[in-house]
C-alpha positions in Angstrom: 226.0 252.2 -128.1 227.8 250.0 -130.6 228.7 251.4 -133.9 227.3 250.1 -137.2 230.7 248.6 -138.0 230.8 246.5 -134.7 227.2 245.4 -135.2 228.1 244.1 -138.9 231.2 242.4 -137.1 228.9 240.5 -134.8 226.5 239.6 -137.6 229.6 238.3 -139.6 230.7 236.1 -136.8 227.1 235.0 -136.4 227.0 233.9 -140.1 230.3 231.9 -139.4 229.0 230.2 -136.3 225.1 229.9 -136.3 223.9 229.8 -132.8 222.2 226.6 -131.7 222.1 226.5 -128.1 220.3 228.7 -125.5 223.8 229.7 -124.3 225.0 230.8 -127.7 221.8 232.7 -128.4 222.3 234.6 -125.1 225.9 235.3 -126.1 224.9 237.1 -129.2 222.1 239.0 -127.2 224.6 240.0 -124.8 227.1 241.2 -127.5 224.3 243.4 -129.1 222.7 244.6 -125.9 225.9 246.1 -124.3 225.5 250.0 -124.3 222.5 249.6 -126.7 220.1 251.5 -124.6 217.6 248.9 -125.8 217.1 250.9 -129.0 215.0 249.8 -131.9 218.1 249.0 -133.8 219.1 246.7 -131.1 215.7 244.7 -131.3 215.8 244.7 -135.0 219.5 243.1 -135.0 218.9 240.8 -132.0 215.3 239.7 -132.8 216.0 236.1 -133.9 218.2 235.5 -130.8 215.6 237.0 -128.5 212.8 235.0 -129.9 214.8 231.8 -129.5 215.4 232.4 -125.8 211.9 233.8 -125.0 210.3 230.8 -126.8 212.5 228.1 -125.1 212.1 229.5 -121.7 208.6 230.7 -121.8 209.6 234.4 -121.2 208.6 237.8 -122.9 211.1 239.5 -125.0 212.1 242.0 -122.2 212.3 239.1 -119.7 214.6 237.1 -122.0 217.0 240.1 -122.4 217.1 240.9 -118.7 217.7 237.3 -118.0 220.6 237.2 -120.4 222.2 240.2 -118.6 222.0 238.5 -115.3 223.5 235.3 -116.9 226.4 237.6 -118.0 227.0 238.6 -114.5 226.2 235.3 -112.9 229.7 235.1 -111.4 228.5 237.8 -109.0 226.2 236.9 -106.1 225.3 240.4 -105.4 224.3 241.9 -108.7 222.5 245.5 -108.4 220.1 246.8 -110.7 222.4 249.7 -111.2 224.8 247.3 -112.9 222.1 246.3 -115.4 221.4 249.9 -116.4 225.1 250.5 -116.9 225.5 247.4 -118.9 222.5 248.4 -121.2 223.6 252.0 -121.2 220.2 253.1 -120.0 219.1 255.4 -117.1 218.0 253.7 -113.9 214.5 254.9 -114.3 214.5 252.5 -117.3 215.5 249.5 -115.1 212.9 250.5 -112.7 210.2 250.3 -115.4 211.1 246.8 -116.0 210.8 245.9 -112.3 207.5 243.8 -112.9 209.6 241.6 -115.4 212.4 241.2 -112.9 209.8 240.2 -110.4 208.5 237.6 -112.8 212.0 236.1 -113.1 212.3 235.9 -109.4 208.9 234.3 -109.1 210.0 231.7 -111.6 213.1 231.2 -109.5 215.4 232.1 -112.4 217.1 234.7 -110.1 217.0 235.2 -106.4 216.9 238.5 -104.6 218.2 239.5 -101.2 216.8 242.6 -99.7 218.7 244.2 -96.9 218.6 247.8 -95.7 216.3 248.7 -98.6 218.8 247.4 -101.2 218.0 244.6 -103.7 220.8 242.3 -104.7 220.3 239.5 -107.2 222.1 236.2 -108.1 221.4 233.4 -110.6 221.2 230.1 -108.7 223.6 227.4 -109.7 220.9 225.0 -110.8 219.7 227.6 -113.3 223.1 228.1 -114.7 223.5 224.3 -115.0 220.1 223.9 -116.9 221.1 226.8 -119.3 224.3 225.0 -120.0 222.4 221.7 -120.7 220.4 223.5 -123.2 217.0 223.2 -121.3 214.7 225.5 -119.7 215.1 225.5 -115.9 211.8 224.4 -114.0 211.9 224.4 -110.3 211.7 221.1 -108.6 208.0 220.0 -107.8 206.9 220.3 -104.2 204.2 217.8 -104.5 203.9 214.2 -103.6 207.1 214.3 -101.7 208.5 211.8 -99.3 209.1 213.3 -95.8 213.0 213.3 -96.6 212.3 215.3 -99.7 210.0 217.5 -97.8 212.7 218.4 -95.3 215.0 219.0 -98.2 212.6 221.8 -99.4 212.2 223.1 -95.9 215.9 223.4 -95.7 216.0 225.5 -98.8 213.3 227.8 -97.7 214.9 228.5 -94.4 218.3 229.0 -95.9 216.9 231.5 -98.4 215.3 233.4 -95.4 218.7 233.3 -93.9 220.1 235.0 -97.0 217.2 237.3 -96.7 216.0 236.0 -100.2 212.6 235.4 -98.8 210.5 237.9 -96.8 208.8 236.6 -93.6 205.5 236.7 -95.4 206.8 234.9 -98.3 208.3 232.2 -96.1 204.9 231.7 -94.4 203.2 231.4 -97.8 205.7 229.0 -99.2 205.8 226.8 -96.2 202.0 226.6 -95.8 201.8 225.7 -99.7 204.5 223.0 -99.0 202.5 221.6 -96.0 199.2 221.6 -97.8 200.7 220.1 -101.1 201.9 217.1 -99.1 199.1 216.5 -96.5 199.3 212.8 -97.0 202.6 212.8 -94.9 202.2 212.2 -91.2 204.4 215.3 -90.5 202.2 217.6 -92.5 199.0 216.0 -91.0 200.5 216.8 -87.5 201.5 220.3 -88.4 197.9 220.8 -89.8 196.6 219.7 -86.4 198.7 222.1 -84.3 197.5 224.8 -86.7 194.1 224.2 -85.0 195.4 225.2 -81.6 198.4 227.6 -82.5 198.7 230.9 -84.1 200.5 231.1 -87.7 203.6 232.7 -86.1 203.9 229.8 -83.7 203.6 227.2 -86.4 206.6 229.0 -88.4 208.7 228.7 -85.2 207.9 225.1 -84.8 208.8 224.4 -88.4 212.1 226.1 -87.8 212.7 223.9 -84.8 211.9 220.9 -86.8 214.2 222.1 -89.5 217.1 222.6 -87.1 216.5 219.3 -85.5 216.2 217.1 -88.7 218.5 219.1 -91.2 221.1 220.4 -88.7 220.9 217.7 -85.8 220.4 220.8 -83.4 218.1 220.1 -80.4 219.4 223.0 -78.4 218.1 226.0 -79.9 218.5 229.7 -78.6 217.0 232.9 -79.4 220.1 233.8 -81.6 219.1 230.9 -83.9 215.7 232.3 -84.8 216.0 236.2 -84.2 216.6 236.9 -87.9 213.4 235.1 -88.9 211.6 238.3 -87.9 211.8 241.5 -89.8 210.1 243.3 -87.1 212.0 243.5 -83.9 208.9 244.0 -81.8 207.6 240.7 -82.9 210.7 239.0 -81.8 210.7 240.7 -78.5 207.1 239.6 -77.7 208.2 235.9 -78.7 211.0 236.0 -76.5 209.2 237.3 -73.5 206.3 234.8 -73.8 208.9 231.8 -74.1 211.0 233.0 -71.0 207.7 233.5 -69.0 206.5 230.1 -69.9 203.2 231.5 -71.4 203.9 230.7 -75.1 201.4 228.4 -76.7 204.0 226.0 -77.8 205.2 225.6 -74.3 201.5 225.4 -72.9 200.7 222.7 -75.5 203.7 220.6 -74.6 205.2 221.0 -78.1 208.4 222.8 -77.0 210.2 222.7 -73.6 213.0 224.4 -72.0 216.4 222.8 -72.7 218.8 221.9 -69.9 222.2 223.2 -69.3 224.3 221.4 -66.7 221.1 219.8 -65.4 219.2 223.0 -64.9 216.3 224.3 -67.0 217.8 226.9 -69.3 215.3 229.8 -70.3 217.6 231.0 -73.1 217.4 227.6 -75.0 214.5 225.2 -76.1 213.8 221.9 -77.9 211.1 220.0 -79.2 209.6 217.6 -76.5 209.7 213.9 -77.0 206.0 213.5 -77.3 205.8 216.1 -80.2 208.8 214.4 -82.0 207.1 210.9 -81.8 204.1 212.5 -83.5 206.0 214.7 -86.0 208.9 212.3 -87.1 207.1 209.0 -87.1 207.9 208.5 -90.7 211.6 209.4 -90.4 214.3 206.7 -89.5 215.6 208.5 -86.4 216.0 207.1 -83.0 214.4 209.8 -81.1 214.7 208.2 -77.5 218.4 207.1 -78.0 219.2 210.7 -79.1 217.5 212.3 -76.3 219.2 209.9 -74.0 222.6 211.3 -75.1 221.7 214.9 -74.8 223.4 216.7 -72.1 225.9 213.8 -71.2 229.7 213.8 -71.6 230.2 210.6 -73.8 232.7 208.2 -72.4 234.0 207.3 -75.7 234.7 211.1 -76.4 236.9 211.4 -73.3 240.6 211.8 -74.1 242.8 209.3 -72.3 245.1 210.8 -69.8 247.7 209.2 -67.7 247.4 210.2 -64.0 249.9 209.8 -61.3 248.7 209.4 -57.4 250.3 208.8 -54.3 250.1 205.0 -53.2 247.2 205.4 -50.9 245.1 207.3 -53.5 246.1 204.9 -56.1 244.7 201.9 -54.2 241.4 203.6 -53.5 241.0 204.7 -57.1 241.7 201.1 -58.4 239.1 199.8 -56.0 236.5 202.3 -57.0 237.1 201.8 -60.7 236.7 197.9 -60.3 233.5 198.5 -58.4 232.1 200.6 -61.2 233.0 198.1 -63.8 229.6 197.0 -65.4 229.5 193.4 -64.3 230.8 194.1 -60.7 228.5 196.9 -60.2 225.3 195.0 -61.2 226.5 192.1 -58.9 227.0 194.3 -56.0 223.6 196.2 -56.4 221.8 192.9 -56.5 223.4 191.8 -53.2 222.7 195.2 -51.5 219.0 195.0 -52.6 218.7 191.5 -51.2 220.1 192.7 -47.8 217.6 195.6 -47.9 220.2 198.3 -48.4 220.4 201.2 -50.8 221.9 200.4 -54.0 223.1 203.8 -55.1 226.7 204.9 -54.7 227.7 208.4 -53.6 231.4 209.2 -53.6 233.3 212.4 -52.6 236.7 213.3 -54.0 238.2 216.0 -51.9 241.5 217.9 -51.8 243.5 220.9 -53.0 242.9 222.5 -56.5 245.0 220.9 -59.4 245.2 217.4 -57.7 243.3 215.6 -60.4 239.9 215.1 -58.8 237.7 216.2 -61.9 240.0 214.3 -64.2 239.9 211.2 -62.1 236.2 211.1 -62.5 236.4 211.5 -66.4 239.1 208.8 -66.5 237.1 206.3 -64.3 234.1 207.1 -66.5 236.0 206.4 -69.8 237.5 203.2 -68.3 234.1 201.8 -67.2 232.2 202.9 -70.1 229.8 205.5 -68.3 228.8 208.7 -69.6 228.8 211.8 -67.3 226.1 214.1 -66.5 227.9 217.1 -65.1 226.4 219.7 -62.8 228.7 222.6 -62.1 227.4 224.1 -59.0 229.7 227.0 -58.8 228.4 228.5 -62.2 224.7 227.8 -61.7 224.5 229.0 -58.0 223.6 232.5 -59.1 220.3 230.9 -60.9 219.0 229.3 -57.7 217.1 232.1 -56.3 213.6 232.1 -56.7 213.3 228.8 -58.2 216.1 226.7 -56.8 214.3 223.9 -55.3 212.6 223.1 -58.8 216.0 223.2 -60.5 217.6 221.0 -58.2 214.7 218.5 -58.5 215.1 218.8 -62.3 218.6 217.8 -62.0 217.8 214.5 -60.2 214.8 213.9 -62.4 216.9 214.1 -65.5 219.4 211.8 -64.1 216.8 209.1 -63.1 215.7 209.3 -66.8 219.2 208.7 -67.9 219.5 205.7 -65.5 216.3 204.1 -66.9 216.9 204.6 -70.6 220.7 204.3 -71.0 222.2 201.1 -71.3 224.7 201.7 -68.6 224.0 204.0 -65.9 226.0 207.3 -66.4 227.9 209.2 -63.5 226.1 212.1 -61.8 228.9 214.7 -61.4 228.7 217.6 -58.9 231.9 219.3 -59.8 233.2 222.0 -57.2 230.2 221.2 -54.8 231.5 223.3 -52.0 228.3 225.7 -52.3 225.9 222.8 -51.4 227.5 220.3 -49.1 228.9 222.9 -46.4 227.4 223.2 -43.1 223.9 224.3 -42.6 223.4 228.2 -42.2 221.5 230.0 -39.6 217.9 230.6 -41.3 217.6 233.8 -39.4 220.3 235.5 -41.5 218.1 235.8 -44.7 216.5 234.3 -47.5 219.7 233.1 -49.0 220.4 230.9 -46.2 217.0 229.5 -46.4 217.3 228.9 -50.1 220.7 227.0 -49.6 219.4 224.9 -46.7 216.5 223.9 -48.9 218.7 222.9 -51.6 221.0 220.8 -49.2 217.6 219.2 -48.0 216.6 218.1 -51.6 220.2 216.7 -52.3 220.2 214.8 -49.1 216.9 213.3 -49.8 217.8 212.3 -53.3 221.0 210.6 -52.1 218.9 208.5 -49.8 217.2 207.1 -53.0 219.9 207.4 -55.5 219.6 204.7 -58.1 223.1 205.3 -59.7 226.4 206.8 -59.2 227.0 210.2 -57.8 230.4 211.8 -57.5 231.0 215.2 -55.9 234.4 217.0 -56.0 235.3 219.8 -53.5 238.4 221.7 -52.5 237.2 222.3 -48.8 236.2 219.7 -46.3 236.6 221.3 -42.9 233.1 223.0 -43.6 231.4 219.6 -44.7 228.0 219.2 -43.3 227.8 215.9 -41.2 224.7 214.7 -42.8 226.7 214.6 -46.2 229.6 213.0 -44.8 227.5 210.0 -43.7 225.9 209.8 -47.0 229.1 209.5 -49.1 230.1 205.8 -49.1 233.4 206.4 -50.7 235.7 209.5 -49.6 239.0 209.8 -51.3 241.5 212.6 -50.2 243.7 213.9 -53.2 247.0 215.0 -51.6 249.6 216.8 -53.5 251.9 214.3 -55.4 254.8 212.9 -53.3 258.3 213.0 -54.7 258.0 210.0 -56.8 254.8 211.0 -58.3 256.0 214.6 -59.1 258.9 213.1 -60.8 256.6 210.9 -63.0 254.4 213.9 -63.8 257.5 216.0 -64.8 258.8 213.2 -67.0 255.6 212.7 -68.7 254.8 216.3 -69.4 258.4 217.4 -70.1 260.3 214.4 -71.4 263.2 216.9 -72.5 264.2 217.1 -68.9 266.9 214.9 -67.6 266.7 212.6 -64.6 268.7 214.9 -62.4 266.7 217.9 -63.6 263.4 216.1 -62.8 264.6 215.2 -59.4 265.8 218.8 -58.7 262.3 220.2 -59.8 260.5 217.6 -57.8 262.5 218.2 -54.7 262.4 222.1 -54.7 258.7 222.7 -55.5 255.7 221.3 -53.8 253.3 221.4 -56.8 250.1 219.7 -57.7 249.7 218.0 -61.0 247.6 220.9 -62.3 250.3 223.5 -61.2 253.1 221.4 -63.1 250.8 221.3 -66.2 250.4 225.2 -66.0 254.3 225.5 -66.1 254.7 223.1 -69.0 252.1 225.0 -71.0 254.2 228.1 -70.4 257.3 226.2 -71.6 255.4 225.2 -74.7 254.1 228.7 -75.6 257.8 229.8 -75.3 258.9 227.1 -77.5 256.4 228.1 -80.3 257.1 232.0 -80.0 260.8 231.8 -79.7 261.5 228.7 -81.7 264.0 227.4 -79.2 263.6 225.3 -75.9 263.7 227.4 -72.6 266.7 226.7 -70.4 266.3 224.9 -67.0 266.8 228.4 -65.4 263.8 229.6 -67.3 261.8 226.7 -65.9 262.7 227.5 -62.4 261.6 231.1 -63.1 258.2 229.6 -64.2 258.1 227.6 -61.0 258.8 230.6 -58.9 256.1 232.6 -60.5 253.5 229.6 -60.1 254.5 228.8 -56.5 252.1 229.9 -53.7 253.1 228.7 -50.3 249.7 228.3 -48.5 248.8 225.9 -45.8 245.3 224.8 -46.6 244.7 223.0 -43.2 242.5 220.3 -44.9 241.0 217.8 -42.6 241.3 214.1 -43.6 237.9 212.4 -43.5 239.0 209.0 -44.7 238.0 206.5 -47.4 
């Protein structure tokens, strides 16, 4: 508690500099309140300042004092109630007795409170501090008569406060419901109110969260980790997760949400709003729903990094020919002539050869050159998900691709990368259910290739096991051999220009590497440069080569172009 002499000093200073603004009155309250224990003497000495703050901010005297202490500590985003007690020189029980006043400050949004692990931590929002500096009482922005864009600004604020645990689950529900009801003239709010007739409150909150992420965060691939923290009670989240994964959740049943796709397969870990629901919900917003949907799940051609590739002469000629065919004008012209002659207009291509010879990168560079996006299906990664629902998943791949062909300006490339698992010879069905499953998948792919209305490219390392039915359906087949001496020399020159002509020749002659293997060696070289600050010697490069080199005869069979 301050001595009489200290109090007199404060009053003397006050007379010299009469407080006029909110901030100045708060400053004097703080000077007198520190260690005052909120004594009668403090109230007598600070009465004028307290009354000024209370009147201008429409607060009680106690609320005005507490708010001043919060303002004093406003540089801290985690103010604890014990800090208020320490500053005022009071016992903690005194602060607890003032909790209703602190709650009122929170309700007025003058302070925000984060509650985690039964601990309350407070902060003063920047907009409140700014208002006080401007000598005006802070008033929360009105949530009535909003535009749709303004509405989503408030929705963003509410979900951010929930993320920071400044709103409880129940409080979030209440505030969102109030926001929707206050703006029922908006098409978005009217549609949410319609959905409330067929969905429970928890489902509506989840839908609003999806809408928030789609509009405010441009996120249309939403996983459980994105909304797990919405729920304070873990059992509630577990039930929600289970019903979504089983497909029984009412948002799925009512065609409001759907499974997202990963590499062409329905992914039960991720979800998005259906196109039909987006059209109803976001009619007033200037967003191109179909265009955005068309690009979801595609590798965009203009985002592919240009890369110079080196081929042997035979491969070079075939790749140039295929690139020319896939040029937009040529492709349309060829398709028209095929249709006139009663032939299939789709193009299926097979790139086969040893690992590291540039098969996948060639697909990417052809797509970039011809302006075609890529829908990639990595069979090797998704094979474990086939069992039990494999046929539906494979059909989903082609259904999605057909939708892309219809809605995209230029037909994208359907890329089955590392397709060994689905184009091999048929298995004996008597060996078990796995063989039956894989044969069923092959049948679907073969049927879809017959009716393909676009461009499919499959890459594979193995061809001696290629099923003849697939071999017939691939119109173009390009074998990627390891680079010859001239091509290897060019790869060494491009990737490691520090080498002399003689050194490049020496490495190209000595090691029968693919482009991918040479790239691995150059990466090791680069890492050594970074770590040691000097360029490795040629002898060190030879060591890298010896550690990379694997003398294997793959016995691959040429199947022709």
